[in-house]
C-alpha positions as a printed Julia matrix, in Angstrom:
456×3 Matrix{Float64}:
 -11.69   56.58  -6.13
 -11.93   53.8   -8.72
 -12.58   50.12  -8.17
  -8.9    49.17  -8.33
  -7.96   51.65  -5.59
 -10.78   50.35  -3.36
  -9.65   46.76  -3.87
  -6.02   47.71  -3.19
  -6.93   49.53   0.02
  -9.04   46.62   1.2
  -6.24   44.17   0.47
  -3.74   46.37   2.3
  -6.01   46.48   5.37
  -6.31   42.69   5.33
  -2.53   42.28   5.04
  -2.02   44.79   7.87
  -4.3    42.72  10.12
  -2.41   39.5    9.35
   0.96   41.22   9.79
  -0.01   42.28  13.31
   1.9    40.91  16.29
  -1.26   41.38  18.34
  -3.01   38.8   16.18
  -0.12   36.4   16.81
  -0.48   36.83  20.58
  -4.27   36.36  20.45
  -3.96   33.2   18.36
  -1.21   31.73  20.57
  -3.26   32.41  23.7
  -6.32   30.83  22.07
  -4.36   27.7   21.21
  -2.95   27.6   24.75
  -6.44   27.78  26.25
  -7.59   25.11  23.8
  -4.75   22.81  24.88
  -5.69   23.29  28.55
  -9.32   22.38  27.78
  -8.15   19.35  25.82
  -6.11   18.25  28.84
  -8.91   18.75  31.37
 -11.62   17.12  29.22
 -10.62   13.65  27.98
 -10.85   13.37  24.21
 -12.65   10.74  22.13
 -14.36    8.95  25.0
 -17.72    7.24  24.55
 -20.84    9.48  24.46
 -22.25    7.56  27.45
 -19.23    8.48  29.58
 -19.56   12.16  28.67
 -23.31   12.1   29.3
 -22.8    10.69  32.8
 -20.0    13.14  33.6
 -21.53   16.41  32.39
 -25.27   15.81  32.18
 -27.56   16.33  29.24
 -27.33   20.13  28.89
 -23.54   20.46  29.02
 -23.15   17.34  26.89
 -25.23   18.87  24.1
 -23.32   22.18  24.26
 -19.89   20.51  24.3
 -20.9    18.12  21.54
 -22.13   20.98  19.33
 -18.8    22.78  19.88
 -16.88   19.55  19.19
 -15.13   19.85  22.55
 -14.88   16.05  22.85
 -12.8    15.85  19.67
 -11.57   19.4   19.39
  -8.24   18.64  17.72
 -10.29   17.59  14.67
 -12.86   20.39  15.04
 -13.32   23.04  12.37
 -12.55   25.88  14.77
  -9.24   24.34  15.93
  -8.24   23.85  12.31
  -9.26   27.46  11.66
  -6.98   28.69  14.48
  -4.05   26.73  13.03
  -4.73   28.11   9.57
  -4.97   31.69  10.88
  -1.7    31.36  12.82
   0.02   29.89   9.75
  -1.12   32.79   7.55
  -0.2    35.28  10.3
   3.38   34.01  10.64
   3.75   33.76   6.85
   2.58   37.35   6.25
   4.72   38.7    9.13
   7.79   36.93   7.76
   7.25   38.11   4.19
   6.58   41.65   5.39
   9.91   41.82   7.21
  11.89   39.64   4.81
  11.89   42.08   1.9
  14.22   44.57   3.6
  16.45   41.83   4.99
  16.66   40.19   1.58
  17.87   43.41  -0.05
  20.59   43.91   2.54
  21.77   40.3    2.28
  22.01   40.02  -1.48
  23.38   43.5   -2.23
  26.21   43.32  -4.78
  28.43   45.95  -3.13
  28.0    46.03   0.67
  28.13   49.43   2.32
  31.21   50.28   4.37
  31.68   53.0    7.04
  35.29   53.31   8.16
  34.54   55.68  11.04
  32.33   53.03  12.65
  35.21   50.58  12.86
  37.54   53.22  14.33
  35.23   53.53  17.32
  34.48   49.89  18.12
  35.97   48.23  21.21
  36.81   45.01  19.34
  40.03   46.18  17.69
  43.81   45.7   17.78
  46.52   48.21  16.75
  50.25   47.98  16.09
  53.01   49.96  14.27
  55.4    48.85  11.48
  58.49   50.28   9.83
  57.21   50.03   6.23
  55.09   52.24   4.02
  51.36   51.32   3.65
  51.78   50.24   0.02
  54.19   47.53   1.16
  51.31   45.62   2.79
  48.6    46.03   0.16
  48.84   42.69  -1.66
  49.97   40.49   1.24
  47.34   41.8    3.66
  44.58   41.62   1.05
  45.46   38.02   0.29
  45.67   37.04   3.96
  42.32   38.64   4.87
  40.49   37.08   1.9
  41.34   33.59   3.19
  38.87   33.76   6.06
  36.08   35.82   4.47
  33.74   35.3    1.55
  33.88   38.92   0.42
  36.66   41.5    0.56
  37.7    44.73  -1.17
  40.31   47.47  -0.86
  39.4    51.12  -0.47
  41.76   54.06  -0.6
  42.04   56.53   2.31
  43.77   59.87   2.75
  46.78   58.34   4.48
  46.81   54.85   3.06
  44.24   52.16   2.42
  41.84   49.84   4.22
  40.61   46.33   3.54
  36.97   45.6    4.18
  35.84   41.99   4.47
  32.77   40.17   5.68
  31.14   36.76   5.86
  27.91   35.23   7.13
  25.62   37.93   5.79
  23.14   35.16   4.95
  22.92   34.13   8.64
  20.38   36.93   9.08
  17.99   34.49   7.42
  18.27   32.14  10.43
  15.3    33.7   12.19
  13.22   33.31   9.03
  14.19   29.63   8.93
  12.69   29.32  12.41
   9.55   31.11  11.2
   9.35   28.74   8.24
   9.79   25.73  10.52
   6.86   26.88  12.66
   4.76   27.21   9.49
   5.73   23.65   8.53
   4.78   22.39  12.0
   1.41   24.12  11.84
   0.77   22.87   8.3
   1.72   19.33   9.32
  -0.68   19.48  12.25
  -3.4    20.91  10.02
  -2.92   18.21   7.37
  -2.99   15.49  10.02
  -6.09   16.98  11.64
  -8.01   17.13   8.34
  -6.82   14.05   6.47
  -5.53   11.77   9.25
  -7.45    9.31  11.4
  -7.11    7.01  14.39
  -9.09    3.81  14.68
  -9.06    0.3   16.08
  -9.98   -3.19  15.02
 -10.08   -6.65  16.59
  -9.11   -9.53  14.3
  -9.42  -13.2   15.39
  -6.62  -15.55  14.43
  -6.9   -16.68  10.83
  -9.28  -13.9    9.83
  -8.85  -10.65   7.94
 -10.49   -7.27   7.49
 -10.21   -4.17   5.33
 -11.98   -1.69   7.6
 -11.47   -0.13  11.01
 -13.71    1.73  13.43
 -12.72    5.38  13.84
 -12.04    6.52  17.38
 -13.57    9.96  17.15
 -16.82    9.12  15.32
 -17.28    5.35  15.64
 -17.79    5.09  11.88
 -16.18    2.42   9.72
 -13.2     3.51   7.65
 -12.25    1.32   4.7
  -8.6     0.7    3.92
  -7.0     0.17   0.52
  -5.76   -3.24   1.67
  -6.64   -6.11   3.99
  -5.04   -6.93   7.33
  -4.87  -10.63   8.17
  -3.95  -12.05  11.55
  -2.05  -15.27  10.83
  -1.19  -16.05  14.45
  -1.26  -14.54  17.92
   0.9   -15.48  20.9
   0.92  -14.25  24.47
   3.3   -15.07  27.31
   2.58  -14.51  31.0
   4.48  -13.8   34.2
   4.09  -16.15  37.16
   1.46  -13.75  38.47
  -0.61  -14.46  35.3
  -0.13  -10.88  34.12
   0.66  -10.64  30.39
   4.39  -10.4   29.73
   4.43   -9.96  25.97
   1.93  -10.39  23.19
   2.69  -10.39  19.5
   0.71  -10.69  16.3
   1.82  -12.17  12.99
   0.19   -9.96  10.38
  -0.04  -10.13   6.61
  -1.01   -7.24   4.36
  -3.08   -8.37   1.38
  -3.82   -6.51  -1.82
  -6.29   -8.08  -4.22
  -6.03  -11.25  -2.16
  -2.25  -11.5   -2.55
   0.21  -11.06   0.35
   2.5    -8.04  -0.09
   3.99   -7.69   3.4
   4.39   -9.85   6.5
   5.57   -8.81   9.94
   5.34   -9.8   13.58
   4.41   -6.79  15.69
   4.65   -6.18  19.42
   3.93   -3.14  21.55
   5.93   -0.11  20.28
   7.05   -1.98  17.14
   4.33   -1.28  14.58
   3.82   -2.36  11.0
   3.9     0.56   8.57
   2.41    0.39   5.09
   1.38    3.16   2.68
   1.53    5.83   5.38
  -0.64    3.79   7.76
   0.7     2.58  11.12
  -0.62   -0.61  12.72
   0.15   -0.9   16.44
  -0.31   -3.82  18.83
  -2.78   -2.44  21.38
  -4.63   -5.27  23.14
  -5.81   -8.84  22.86
  -8.55  -11.11  24.09
 -10.2   -14.49  23.74
 -12.29  -14.95  20.6
 -15.23  -17.25  20.12
 -14.1   -20.84  19.51
 -15.35  -22.36  16.29
 -16.05  -25.75  17.9
 -16.7   -26.88  21.48
 -16.82  -30.37  22.94
 -19.61  -30.65  25.52
 -20.48  -33.41  27.97
 -24.13  -34.43  28.46
 -25.47  -36.51  31.37
 -29.04  -37.72  31.65
 -30.26  -37.57  35.25
 -32.96  -40.19  34.54
 -30.88  -42.89  32.8
 -27.41  -41.94  34.07
 -26.09  -42.16  30.51
 -23.24  -39.83  29.56
 -22.69  -38.47  26.07
 -20.09  -36.34  24.39
 -20.89  -34.08  21.45
 -18.97  -31.63  19.3
 -20.93  -28.52  18.64
 -20.06  -25.68  16.28
 -20.55  -22.17  17.6
 -24.07  -20.92  16.9
 -25.05  -24.28  15.37
 -28.09  -26.03  16.79
 -27.8   -29.78  17.63
 -30.32  -32.44  18.64
 -29.89  -33.76  22.16
 -29.88  -37.5   22.94
 -32.9   -39.29  24.39
 -35.19  -36.78  22.68
 -34.49  -34.08  25.22
 -34.77  -31.25  22.71
 -32.14  -29.1   21.06
 -29.15  -27.1   22.23
 -27.18  -24.18  20.83
 -24.18  -22.19  22.11
 -24.56  -18.62  20.92
 -22.26  -16.51  23.08
 -18.9   -16.44  24.83
 -17.8   -14.12  27.61
 -14.2   -13.9   28.76
 -15.17  -12.34  32.09
 -18.71  -13.34  33.01
 -20.57  -12.17  36.12
 -23.39  -14.25  37.57
 -25.6   -12.52  40.12
 -22.84  -10.03  40.84
 -20.14  -12.68  41.23
 -17.24  -12.99  38.81
 -17.0   -16.55  37.48
 -14.47  -16.05  34.65
 -14.74  -17.53  31.17
 -18.17  -18.84  30.3
 -20.18  -20.09  27.34
 -23.81  -19.1   27.14
 -26.3   -21.29  25.31
 -29.97  -22.16  25.06
 -31.73  -25.42  25.76
 -34.8   -25.7   23.53
 -37.32  -28.16  24.87
 -39.67  -30.16  22.71
 -42.57  -27.94  23.74
 -40.67  -24.88  22.46
 -39.69  -23.57  25.9
 -36.2   -22.02  25.97
 -33.85  -22.1   28.95
 -30.65  -20.08  29.25
 -27.66  -22.3   30.03
 -24.47  -20.87  31.56
 -21.34  -23.03  31.29
 -18.36  -21.57  33.23
 -14.99  -23.13  32.46
 -13.82  -22.74  36.05
 -16.89  -24.51  37.5
 -17.67  -27.64  35.44
 -20.6   -28.7   37.7
 -22.24  -25.28  37.52
 -25.2   -26.56  35.43
 -26.18  -29.05  38.16
 -27.65  -26.14  40.14
 -30.32  -25.88  37.47
 -31.57  -29.36  38.5
 -32.74  -30.23  35.03
 -33.13  -33.65  33.46
 -29.92  -33.05  31.52
 -26.64  -31.66  32.88
 -24.32  -29.95  30.4
 -20.61  -29.26  30.84
 -17.8   -27.99  28.63
 -15.25  -30.74  28.08
 -12.85  -29.13  25.67
 -12.47  -26.34  23.16
  -9.72  -24.83  21.09
  -8.54  -21.65  22.81
  -8.19  -18.9   20.21
  -7.36  -15.23  20.55
  -8.12  -12.04  18.75
  -5.58   -9.27  18.37
  -6.55   -5.7   19.13
  -4.87   -3.26  16.76
  -4.69    0.51  16.71
  -4.52    1.87  13.18
  -3.42    5.45  12.56
  -2.75    7.63   9.56
  -1.09   11.03   9.74
  -0.18   12.37   6.28
   1.22   15.5    7.91
   3.86   13.69   9.94
   6.61   14.09   7.32
   5.84   17.81   7.08
   6.2    17.96  10.88
   9.53   16.09  10.69
  10.73   18.55   8.05
   9.62   21.39  10.33
  11.7    20.03  13.22
  14.76   19.65  10.99
  14.41   23.19   9.63
  13.89   24.5   13.17
  17.09   22.84  14.42
  19.03   24.27  11.47
  17.43   27.7   11.93
  18.16   27.76  15.67
  21.76   26.74  15.06
  22.18   29.53  12.5
  20.4    32.07  14.71
  22.25   31.33  17.96
  25.64   29.97  16.88
  26.46   31.71  13.6
  26.88   35.43  12.97
  27.38   38.09  10.36
  31.01   39.19  10.79
  32.56   42.34   9.3
  36.29   43.1    9.39
  38.29   46.23   8.64
  42.06   46.35   8.34
  43.25   49.96   8.04
  46.86   50.75   7.15
  47.74   54.46   7.44
  50.97   56.39   7.2
  52.3    57.7   10.49
  55.48   59.65   9.89
  58.04   57.3    8.37
  56.16   54.32   9.76
  52.72   52.79   9.31
  49.95   52.26  11.82
  47.74   49.18  11.39
  44.31   48.82  12.92
  42.34   45.55  12.86
  38.72   45.98  13.93
  35.49   44.1   13.49
  31.81   43.79  14.29
  29.55   40.78  14.68
  25.85   40.28  15.26
  26.59   37.92  18.17
  29.42   36.29  20.17
  31.48   39.42  20.76
  34.02   37.51  22.89
  34.65   35.09  20.06
  35.07   38.02  17.66
  37.63   39.67  19.97
  39.7    36.47  20.0
  39.44   36.26  16.22
  40.62   39.84  15.76
  43.63   39.16  17.99
  44.45   36.1   15.94
  44.14   37.99  12.62
  46.25   40.87  13.96
  48.92   38.43  15.06
  49.03   36.7   11.68
  49.2    40.04   9.82
  51.97   41.29  12.06
  53.94   38.14  11.34
  53.87   38.96   7.62
  55.96   42.1    8.15
């Protein structure tokens, strides 16, 4: 056995494996089990949450197997690829014979088969068979794409058919499944999902990926021009919307206001309104009161900018903001956190809740600090996704709908009209076969028989 024969045998064995229905069942069951696991184990949560839920040992095993992001794992992509190849090889293996029967130039015809079918109509006429040849042939050809006349011992018969190509409907469904799998595979490999928070007036060209936490750079910048939120009487958010601008090389190319379920789409990337929150104000007005002199002062302080306090009481800086601050286990709402730096270098943490303006008095220091005013600004929370396989998936759904319609609602219909001499009269038989919808075929045969009989 030479090298070519060995290679051919090996290739044939590989093709036989991929053409196996057993492989299809195994792959489908594997994907079903995978989907169940993906439902039971939340995907793309924080490592801390997984560590607490499953413990160190299981966490390490699941993490190594990429269970926490399995729809992007190599083994899930491998299953999709295997199923795609399996369906493709199965379809090609069975398509060759179907293709030959569909595109044959002269379809085969067996008169005896039509004489025995139940879907047929018969009637007698007073004319010779030759009298009907041209008129019947013309009438039959109107409703069928192919027709021909064949001679018989006692007359002639007309064979006609249409819809031979509908046998390809099932292969259209196979092809649609391949498109769906390819679309999912492309999205799994080349797509991403991430999020970003952008304060009003600021911009960014990178997002943080959901599955890895890494930064993903975009080919453009997203700028939040404005953010607005409206509330119900219960203070629950009613609607929030972001005015976004897409910038390329510093120049605006697209502007849109987005709300929940109305994203901005640009270059295959979708930007959804996901959340919002308070951002750090750039400038805060604080009130200062000296407990020794009773003097009150008002100062404007930039965020994270150190200022000198009056009466030589040291320095002060606001370096943090918390929208929902807890003090000793109690929720006190919005709060600024700063540091009072005394002249001797000692640093004291200062908490300034908006809801409790006299909160700093509890410290009983020589200077009481309160927040008088600040410009309330928001940040918009955006979810950014890219799925380059989505259009392949859409194409797959369209092809599947077309394929299902062809498979279930269209059929390959064959008709035989036999005219034979019976004494001085002629006997006409109209019979047919169809791959589906036998009741509809019976009604059609009755209609054709009636129209032919009217031509007499």
